[in-house]
N, C-alpha and C positions, 0 to 999 in steps of 0.2 A: 484512602488515597488510591488512585489508579494510575499505573504507568504503562505506556506503550513504548517499546524499545525496538527500533528497526535495526536490521543488519543486512549485509550482503551487497552493499553498493560498491562501486569501483569504476575502473577504467576498462573499457572494452572497445574493440574495433568495430567499425560498421559491418553489419551483417552477423555480428556475434550475438551471444545469449548471456543473460544474467538473471539470477533469481534473488529477489529481496524478500526478507521475512520481517514479521512484526509480532512480537509476543506481548501479551497483556499480563500484568502482574498487579498484586495489591489486594485490596479488600473490595469485593464486589459480589453481586448475586448472579448476574447474567450479562452476557454480551449479545447485543442485537446485530444490526448491520455493521459490517466492517468495510473499509474502502481504502484505496490508494489515491492520493492526489499528487500533483507535481507542480513545481514552480521553477520556471527558467528565468535567467537574469533579465530584468526589465519587463517581465510579463506577470500577469495575475496567476494565482494558484488555480489549477483546473482539476476537475475530476478525471481520473484515469479509468478506474473500475470500482465496482461495488458488488458486494456479495451478502446475501441474507444469511441468517443462521441456518436456514434450510438448504442453502446452496444455490439459490437463484442469483444469477449474476448479470450485470450489464456493463457495457464498455463505451468509452469515447470512440467516436468514429475513427479517429486517427490511429487507434491501436487495435481495432478489431481485426482478428485473424492473426495477430502477432503476439499479443499478450494474453495470458491466462491467469485469472485470479482464483485462488482456492483457499480453503481454511480447514483447520483441524480443531474442532470444538473441544476435544479432549485436552489439547495442548494450549488452547486459547491463543492460537496463532493463525495469522493470515499470511498468504504468500502471493507474490506476483512474479510469474515466470515471463520473462521478456525475451522474445526471439526476433531475429531479423532486425536488430536494433539499427536506428538511423541517427545521424548527428542531431537531428531535431528532437530526439528523445532525451537529450542532455538536460538534466534538471536535478533539483533536490526533490526526492520522493518522500512524501509524508504519509504515515499511516493514520487512519481515522477510525474511531469506533463509537457506537452508542452503547453505553454501559450503565447497568442498573447498580447503583451504589448508594447505601444509606436510604433505600426505598425511593430513590429519585433517578430518573434517566438523565444522563448528561452526555455531552460530546467531548471526547478526549482526542488529543493529538500526540503523535510521537515527535521526536526532536528532528527527524529528517535524516536521510542518507543520500549522499551525492552519487549520481550516476552520470558518467561522462562517456560519450560515444565519439571516439576520435581515432584517426589513424596516425 
């Protein structure tokens, strides 16, 4: 079994910063790409940022220059540093990872963490 557990969400004022983390645990051999998605009320889930095991990253246009994704392979953890937050960034943020477990690659999701940007 593989678990992804997010942490670090909360309430922040517009223009503020927040960092969310996602740690993988359980039985697996390797972790490939890791990513952050978000889903706002009434909207579809969307990709925010993705990072390869080697550190290559890409971002949604809406967050470029404000958000930074990073990972610590030794800790099996991915981070999302969010700066200059806007009300439209309000959403549940989900961690996503490709994980090799029982000799099969599979996609795993965390339970989500709420990020609310409001004054």
